[in-house]
LUMDRENBA-525143 format. One record per residue (C-alpha): residue in three letters; x, y, z. Coordinates in steps of 0.1 Angstrom, whole numbers. Layout:
REM residues N
- residuo:xx:yy:zz
- ALA:X:Y:Z
...
END
This chain:
REM residues 101
- residuo:xx:yy:zz
- MET:396:-17:205
- LEU:432:-16:194
- GLY:446:-15:229
- ASP:478:3:239
- GLY:503:-13:215
- ARG:506:-20:178
- LYS:494:-56:181
- CYS:460:-67:169
- PRO:438:-77:199
- LEU:425:-107:178
- CYS:455:-122:162
- ASP:484:-107:182
- LYS:501:-96:149
- GLU:519:-64:146
- TRP:500:-38:125
- GLN:503:-1:118
- PRO:473:13:138
- GLU:457:30:108
- ARG:461:-1:86
- LEU:446:-23:113
- LYS:416:0:116
- ALA:411:0:78
- HIS:415:-38:77
- LEU:390:-44:105
- LYS:365:-19:89
- VAL:367:-39:56
- ARG:361:-72:75
- ILE:332:-57:93
- GLU:316:-45:61
- LYS:321:-79:45
- GLY:304:-95:75
- LYS:274:-72:72
- GLN:271:-80:35
- ALA:273:-117:42
- GLN:244:-113:67
- LYS:224:-96:40
- TYR:231:-125:16
- GLN:222:-150:42
- SER:189:-133:49
- GLY:181:-133:12
- LEU:190:-169:9
- GLN:168:-178:39
- SER:139:-159:24
- SER:143:-175:-10
- ALA:146:-209:5
- GLY:114:-204:24
- HIS:96:-193:-7
- LEU:110:-223:-27
- ALA:100:-247:1
- SER:65:-233:0
- ILE:62:-239:-37
- VAL:76:-274:-34
- ASN:52:-282:-5
- ASN:22:-272:-27
- LEU:35:-290:-58
- LEU:46:-323:-43
- PRO:12:-338:-34
- THR:-1:-330:-69
- VAL:28:-348:-85
- LEU:23:-378:-63
- ASP:-14:-379:-72
- LEU:-5:-377:-109
- ALA:20:-406:-104
- THR:-7:-427:-87
- ALA:-32:-419:-115
- ALA:-6:-428:-142
- GLN:0:-461:-125
- ARG:-37:-469:-123
- LEU:-40:-461:-160
- GLY:-11:-484:-168
- MET:11:-456:-179
- GLU:43:-470:-164
- ASP:67:-447:-181
- LEU:49:-416:-170
- HIS:45:-431:-135
- GLY:82:-436:-133
- GLN:89:-401:-145
- LEU:65:-386:-120
- THR:78:-407:-92
- ALA:114:-396:-100
- TRP:102:-360:-101
- ALA:85:-364:-67
- ALA:117:-378:-52
- SER:136:-348:-66
- LEU:111:-324:-51
- ALA:112:-342:-18
- ASN:150:-339:-18
- LEU:148:-302:-27
- ARG:123:-297:1
- ALA:146:-314:26
- GLN:175:-292:14
- THR:156:-259:16
- SER:142:-267:51
- ASN:177:-274:65
- SER:193:-239:70
- SER:227:-254:75
- ASN:228:-261:37
- TYR:229:-224:29
- ARG:248:-210:58
- ARG:282:-217:43
- ILE:288:-184:24
END
């Protein structure tokens, strides 16, 4: 991996061989840890999206009922909440939103 010389095969910078090995080992470990974090984020986002998918129709039904009953303030609040939930659902379903670690 280190080649014949004292230059890094990735950046072409001069390194002491043992320091380069240690540096690359740290970077590899950080990459592995980042993969674990990403996996956890993906799992949590999926769980959150499931909860939102179950909750959103109920909130929309409540907003409709509030409107029919003439409860305009409550209708507005529930409609705003539904919009926030829809936005959250969109964010959790788009994995590019949590890939930037």
